[in-house]
C-alpha positions as CSV (number, residue, x, y, z in Angstrom):
1,M,127.9,4.1,8.4
2,P,126.0,2.5,5.5
3,V,124.7,-0.2,7.8
4,R,123.5,2.4,10.3
5,A,121.8,4.4,7.6
6,A,120.0,1.3,6.3
7,A,118.8,0.4,9.8
8,Q,117.5,4.0,10.2
9,Q,115.7,3.8,6.9
10,A,114.1,0.4,7.9
11,A,113.0,1.8,11.2
12,A,111.5,4.8,9.5
13,R,109.6,2.6,7.1
14,K,108.3,0.5,10.0
15,G,107.2,3.7,11.8
16,A,105.6,5.0,8.7
17,G,103.7,1.7,8.4
18,R,102.3,2.1,11.8
19,I,101.1,5.6,10.9
20,N,99.6,4.3,7.7
21,C,97.6,1.7,9.7
22,R,96.5,4.2,12.2
23,Y,95.3,6.6,9.5
24,A,93.5,3.8,7.7
25,A,91.8,2.7,10.9
26,E,90.9,6.2,11.9
27,N,89.2,6.8,8.5
28,E,87.3,3.5,8.1
29,T,84.0,5.3,8.8
30,A,84.9,8.3,6.8
31,L,85.7,6.1,3.8
32,I,82.3,4.4,3.9
33,E,80.5,7.8,4.4
34,L,82.4,9.2,1.4
35,I,81.4,6.3,-0.7
36,E,77.8,6.7,0.2
37,T,77.9,10.5,-0.5
38,L,79.5,9.9,-3.9
39,C,76.9,7.2,-4.7
40,G,74.2,9.9,-4.2
41,I,75.6,12.0,-7.0
42,P,74.6,10.7,-10.4
43,A,77.5,10.5,-12.9
44,P,76.7,8.8,-16.2
45,S,79.5,9.0,-18.8
46,H,79.6,12.5,-20.4
47,Q,77.5,13.9,-17.5
48,E,79.9,13.8,-14.6
49,A,80.0,17.5,-13.9
50,Q,78.1,17.4,-10.6
51,R,80.3,14.7,-9.1
52,A,83.4,16.4,-10.5
53,Q,82.5,19.6,-8.7
54,F,82.0,17.8,-5.5
55,V,85.4,16.1,-5.7
56,K,87.1,19.4,-6.6
57,A,85.5,21.1,-3.6
58,W,86.5,18.2,-1.3
59,F,90.1,18.5,-2.4
60,E,90.1,22.2,-1.9
61,K,88.5,21.8,1.6
62,N,91.3,19.4,2.5
63,G,94.1,21.7,1.7
64,F,95.0,20.9,-2.0
65,P,96.1,24.1,-3.9
66,D,95.7,24.5,-7.6
67,V,92.9,21.9,-8.1
68,T,91.4,22.2,-11.6
69,V,88.7,20.7,-13.7
70,D,89.7,20.4,-17.4
71,A,87.6,20.5,-20.5
72,A,87.0,16.7,-20.3
73,Q,85.7,17.1,-16.7
74,N,88.8,15.5,-15.1
75,V,89.4,16.7,-11.6
76,I,93.2,17.2,-11.2
77,A,94.9,17.7,-7.8
78,P,98.7,18.1,-8.3
79,V,101.2,17.4,-5.5
80,N,104.9,18.4,-5.7
81,C,104.5,19.5,-9.3
82,T,106.7,22.1,-11.0
83,P,106.4,23.4,-14.6
84,G,107.4,20.8,-17.0
85,C,108.3,18.1,-14.4
86,E,107.7,14.4,-14.9
87,V,104.5,13.1,-13.2
88,V,103.1,9.9,-11.8
89,V,99.4,9.7,-12.3
90,F,97.0,8.1,-9.7
91,M,93.5,8.0,-11.1
92,A,90.0,6.7,-10.5
93,H,87.0,7.4,-12.7
94,T,84.0,9.4,-11.7
95,D,81.5,8.0,-14.2
96,T,79.2,5.0,-13.8
97,V,77.8,2.7,-16.5
98,F,74.2,3.6,-15.6
99,P,72.3,6.4,-17.4
100,D,70.3,7.5,-14.3
101,L,70.3,11.3,-13.6
102,T,68.7,10.9,-10.2
103,P,70.3,9.2,-7.1
104,M,70.3,5.5,-7.3
105,P,69.0,3.3,-4.4
106,L,71.6,2.5,-1.7
107,H,71.2,0.1,1.2
108,R,73.1,-2.2,3.5
109,E,72.6,-5.8,4.2
110,G,75.0,-7.0,6.8
111,D,78.5,-6.6,5.5
112,R,77.3,-5.6,2.0
113,L,76.7,-2.1,0.7
114,F,74.5,-2.2,-2.4
115,C,74.2,0.5,-5.0
116,P,74.7,0.5,-8.8
117,G,78.2,1.8,-9.3
118,V,79.3,1.4,-5.7
119,G,82.3,-0.6,-6.6
120,D,82.9,0.5,-10.2
121,D,84.3,2.9,-9.5
122,T,82.9,4.8,-6.5
123,A,84.7,2.9,-3.7
124,N,88.1,3.2,-5.5
125,L,87.5,6.9,-6.0
126,A,86.6,7.6,-2.4
127,A,89.7,5.6,-1.2
128,L,91.9,7.6,-3.6
129,M,90.6,10.9,-2.3
130,L,91.4,10.0,1.3
131,A,94.7,8.4,0.5
132,A,95.7,11.6,-1.5
133,R,95.0,13.7,1.7
134,Y,97.4,11.6,3.7
135,F,100.0,11.6,0.8
136,R,99.9,15.3,0.5
137,M,100.8,15.7,4.2
138,Q,104.1,13.8,3.8
139,P,107.5,15.4,3.1
140,Q,107.7,15.7,-0.7
141,T,111.2,14.7,-1.7
142,A,110.5,12.7,-4.8
143,D,112.2,13.5,-8.1
144,C,108.8,13.9,-9.8
145,G,105.4,15.3,-9.3
146,F,102.1,13.5,-8.7
147,L,98.7,13.9,-10.1
148,F,95.6,12.7,-8.2
149,V,92.9,12.5,-10.9
150,A,89.2,11.8,-10.7
151,N,88.7,11.2,-14.4
152,S,85.7,11.2,-16.7
153,C,84.3,8.9,-19.4
154,E,85.9,5.5,-18.6
155,E,82.8,3.5,-19.1
156,G,81.3,2.3,-22.4
157,L,80.9,4.9,-25.0
158,G,82.7,7.4,-22.8
159,N,85.6,6.0,-24.9
160,L,88.3,6.9,-22.3
161,K,87.8,10.6,-23.1
162,G,89.1,11.7,-19.7
163,C,92.3,9.7,-19.8
164,R,92.9,10.6,-23.5
165,R,92.7,14.3,-22.6
166,L,95.0,13.9,-19.6
167,M,97.7,12.1,-21.7
168,Q,97.4,14.8,-24.3
169,D,97.8,17.7,-21.9
170,Y,100.7,16.0,-20.1
171,A,102.3,14.6,-23.2
172,G,106.0,13.7,-22.7
173,R,105.8,14.1,-19.0
174,V,103.9,11.0,-17.7
175,R,106.3,8.5,-16.1
176,E,103.6,5.9,-14.9
177,V,99.9,5.6,-14.6
178,I,98.1,3.7,-11.9
179,S,94.3,3.4,-12.3
180,F,92.3,2.3,-9.3
181,D,89.4,0.5,-11.0
182,G,88.4,-3.0,-10.1
183,G,88.6,-5.4,-7.2
184,L,91.3,-6.1,-4.5
185,G,94.0,-8.6,-5.6
186,G,93.4,-8.4,-9.3
187,I,95.9,-6.4,-11.4
188,C,95.3,-5.5,-15.0
189,N,98.7,-5.3,-16.8
190,K,97.7,-5.7,-20.4
191,A,95.3,-3.8,-22.6
192,V,92.4,-5.2,-24.5
193,G,91.7,-3.0,-27.5
194,S,88.3,-2.7,-29.1
195,A,86.2,-1.0,-31.8
196,R,82.4,-0.3,-31.5
197,Y,80.1,0.5,-34.3
198,R,76.5,1.3,-35.1
199,V,75.5,-0.5,-38.3
200,T,72.3,0.6,-40.1
201,V,70.5,-1.2,-42.9
202,R,67.8,0.6,-45.0
203,T,65.4,-0.7,-47.6
204,E,62.3,0.5,-49.5
205,G,60.0,-1.2,-46.9
206,G,56.2,-1.1,-47.4
207,H,52.9,-2.5,-46.2
208,S,53.2,-6.1,-45.0
209,F,50.4,-7.3,-47.3
210,G,50.3,-4.8,-50.2
211,A,54.1,-4.7,-50.6
212,F,54.8,-8.3,-49.7
213,G,58.1,-9.3,-51.2
214,N,59.9,-6.0,-50.7
215,R,63.1,-6.2,-48.8
216,N,62.9,-6.1,-45.0
217,A,65.7,-4.2,-43.2
218,I,65.3,-6.5,-40.1
219,H,65.7,-9.6,-42.3
220,L,68.8,-8.2,-44.0
221,L,70.3,-7.1,-40.7
222,A,69.7,-10.5,-39.2
223,S,71.4,-12.1,-42.2
224,M,74.4,-9.8,-41.7
225,I,74.5,-10.8,-38.0
226,D,74.5,-14.4,-38.9
227,T,77.4,-13.8,-41.3
228,L,79.4,-12.0,-38.6
229,Y,78.8,-14.8,-36.1
230,A,80.1,-17.4,-38.6
231,V,83.6,-15.8,-38.5
232,K,86.2,-17.6,-36.5
233,P,88.1,-15.1,-34.3
234,P,91.8,-14.7,-35.3
235,A,94.5,-15.9,-33.0
236,E,98.0,-14.8,-32.3
237,G,99.9,-16.8,-29.8
238,D,98.0,-16.8,-26.5
239,S,95.9,-13.8,-27.4
240,K,92.1,-13.7,-27.1
241,T,89.7,-12.1,-29.6
242,T,86.0,-11.8,-29.3
243,Y,83.0,-10.0,-31.0
244,N,79.5,-9.3,-29.9
245,V,76.2,-7.7,-31.1
246,G,74.9,-6.0,-28.0
247,M,71.8,-4.3,-29.2
248,I,69.4,-4.4,-32.2
249,E,66.4,-2.2,-33.1
250,G,64.3,-1.6,-36.1
251,G,60.8,-1.4,-37.7
252,T,57.8,0.7,-36.9
253,S,54.8,-1.7,-36.5
254,V,53.8,-5.4,-36.9
255,N,52.1,-4.7,-40.3
256,T,55.0,-2.7,-41.8
257,I,58.0,-4.1,-43.7
258,A,60.8,-2.6,-41.9
259,Q,62.6,0.2,-43.8
260,E,65.4,0.6,-41.2
261,A,67.2,-1.6,-38.7
262,S,70.4,-1.1,-36.8
263,M,72.7,-2.9,-34.4
264,L,75.6,-2.1,-32.0
265,F,78.6,-4.3,-32.9
266,E,82.0,-4.5,-31.2
267,Y,85.1,-6.6,-31.4
268,R,87.9,-6.9,-28.8
269,S,91.4,-8.3,-28.6
270,D,94.6,-8.1,-26.6
271,S,96.5,-8.4,-29.9
272,R,97.0,-5.4,-32.2
273,A,97.4,-7.7,-35.2
274,C,94.1,-9.5,-34.4
275,L,92.3,-6.1,-34.0
276,E,93.5,-5.2,-37.5
277,K,92.2,-8.6,-38.9
278,M,88.8,-8.1,-37.2
279,K,88.5,-4.6,-38.8
280,A,89.3,-6.0,-42.2
281,M,86.8,-8.8,-41.7
282,F,84.0,-6.4,-40.6
283,E,84.6,-4.1,-43.5
284,S,84.7,-6.9,-46.0
285,I,81.3,-8.2,-44.8
286,V,79.8,-4.7,-45.1
287,A,81.2,-4.4,-48.6
288,A,79.8,-7.8,-49.5
289,Y,76.3,-6.8,-48.5
290,R,76.6,-3.5,-50.3
291,S,77.7,-5.3,-53.5
292,M,74.4,-7.2,-53.3
293,G,72.5,-3.9,-53.4
294,T,71.9,-3.5,-49.7
295,E,72.2,0.0,-48.3
296,V,74.5,-0.3,-45.3
297,E,76.0,2.5,-43.2
298,F,78.3,2.2,-40.2
299,A,79.7,4.7,-37.8
300,L,82.6,4.1,-35.4
301,L,81.2,5.0,-31.9
302,G,84.3,4.2,-29.9
303,E,87.8,2.8,-30.2
304,R,90.2,1.7,-27.5
305,P,93.8,1.1,-28.4
306,C,95.8,-2.0,-27.7
307,M,99.3,-2.4,-26.2
308,G,102.1,-0.2,-27.5
309,D,105.8,-0.6,-27.0
310,V,106.1,-0.4,-23.2
311,D,109.6,-0.9,-21.8
312,P,109.4,-4.4,-20.2
313,A,111.8,-3.6,-17.3
314,R,109.9,-0.5,-16.3
315,Q,106.5,-2.3,-16.6
316,Q,107.8,-5.2,-14.5
317,A,109.1,-2.8,-11.8
318,L,105.7,-1.2,-11.5
319,E,104.0,-4.6,-11.3
320,E,106.3,-5.7,-8.6
321,R,105.7,-2.4,-6.6
322,I,101.9,-2.9,-6.7
323,S,102.2,-6.7,-6.0
324,A,104.4,-6.0,-2.9
325,A,101.8,-3.7,-1.5
326,T,99.0,-6.2,-2.2
327,R,100.8,-9.0,-0.5
328,A,101.9,-7.0,2.5
329,E,98.7,-5.2,3.3
330,A,95.9,-7.4,1.9
331,E,97.7,-10.7,2.4
332,L,96.7,-11.7,-1.1
333,T,98.7,-13.2,-4.0
334,P,97.9,-10.9,-6.9
335,S,96.4,-12.3,-10.1
336,F,97.3,-10.6,-13.3
337,H,94.9,-10.3,-16.3
338,S,94.2,-8.3,-19.4
339,G,91.4,-5.8,-19.6
340,S,89.9,-2.7,-21.2
341,T,90.5,0.2,-18.8
342,D,91.9,3.7,-18.7
343,C,95.3,2.1,-18.8
344,N,94.7,1.4,-22.5
345,I,95.7,4.9,-23.3
346,P,99.1,5.1,-21.6
347,F,99.8,1.5,-22.7
348,S,99.3,2.5,-26.3
349,L,101.7,5.4,-25.8
350,G,104.4,3.2,-24.3
351,I,103.9,4.3,-20.7
352,P,104.0,1.7,-17.9
353,A,100.6,1.3,-16.2
354,V,98.6,-1.0,-14.0
355,C,95.0,-1.1,-12.8
356,T,93.8,-2.5,-9.5
357,G,91.2,-1.9,-6.7
358,V,90.6,-1.7,-3.0
359,Y,87.4,-3.8,-2.4
360,R,85.8,-7.2,-2.8
361,G,82.3,-7.4,-4.2
362,A,80.2,-8.5,-7.1
363,G,77.6,-7.5,-9.6
364,A,79.6,-4.8,-11.4
365,H,77.5,-3.2,-14.2
366,T,74.3,-4.5,-12.7
367,R,71.6,-3.0,-10.5
368,E,72.5,-5.5,-7.9
369,E,76.2,-4.4,-7.5
370,Y,77.6,-4.5,-4.0
371,I,80.9,-4.2,-2.1
372,E,81.9,-6.0,1.1
373,L,82.6,-3.4,3.7
374,S,85.0,-5.6,5.6
375,S,87.3,-5.7,2.6
376,L,87.9,-1.9,2.6
377,P,90.4,-1.6,5.4
378,A,92.9,-4.0,3.8
379,G,92.4,-2.4,0.4
380,F,92.8,1.1,1.8
381,R,96.1,0.1,3.5
382,M,97.3,-1.4,0.3
383,M,96.6,1.8,-1.5
384,L,98.4,3.9,1.1
385,S,101.4,1.6,1.2
386,F,101.6,1.7,-2.6
387,L,101.4,5.5,-2.9
388,L,103.9,6.1,-0.1
389,S,106.4,3.8,-1.8
390,Y,107.0,6.6,-4.2
391,L,108.4,8.8,-1.5
392,P,112.1,8.4,-0.6
């Protein structure tokens, strides 16, 4: 009897696989069209409302009950959820790294679809929406609920606001988090934490001729940057730690001794201990300049946590699940890496998580970003296979 039952289950899985492939094939055009539609809806971090409303309406049109948009502009479509039940979260972010509030240019060149934000994260979001539609139509016999989430504020100074709010609202209930953000075959399984600051230096300034010799805020800021860059990043085992000054501004005119100058500074590490050392280093340098009479202010603009205490066995099981789907449907050997993604939040809370994607492409975070359309079918099948592996 057990042998017969096992054979029946194997046959059922094989049949389900054929259905998955058919659904994926039937929706190849729909997936591209949905990507193009989403690309036409501007969604800078903190300004995703228009895209969120489109996603909410799409879910409702496709039969999802109880779709909500929370205070952080996360669109949440629950499946098989009962009050207080454990949930598995599938998410893709709605925001793009670009500040544009008008539709960005989109065009095709052969197999490539070009548009800022087309891959990061629009292609993954569109695929998740279509996969969620198929998932909802299946018999729901799992011992947990599922949340399909189009979340806000993943990029830059969005500071993972959407994921933070989701983890707060579902505290104690989240079993696993899978973020679809990135390219096909790559799997992020470790968090890179970071801290981002605006540092401002102020002086008396003055006229470049009449007040020559007064302190120049640009000069002092440049000196501070030079001091920061003389620091050797700390190391813990095989961890990696970096720092960067990404923007500077200051002064008013060529004949004015600058009274104010500022910079954006960040440090990153996949080691919690190294993050703490970088914080101490940064604050000690600020204190040193203040002790020399320099007026220095700094403000924390964003902070992404590092790894928490995630159960290794549960994390490994999740990684094996996503790896199996990648190998089977995309015929790729997965590559694992650390990264700064929405998964930082569940990782910091001890919740197993992974981050992967459904497309091949290049140019993320540039105006020349593109995806290869021919990569989408395999990526979409991978996503479907992975999602359906949660159903008995």
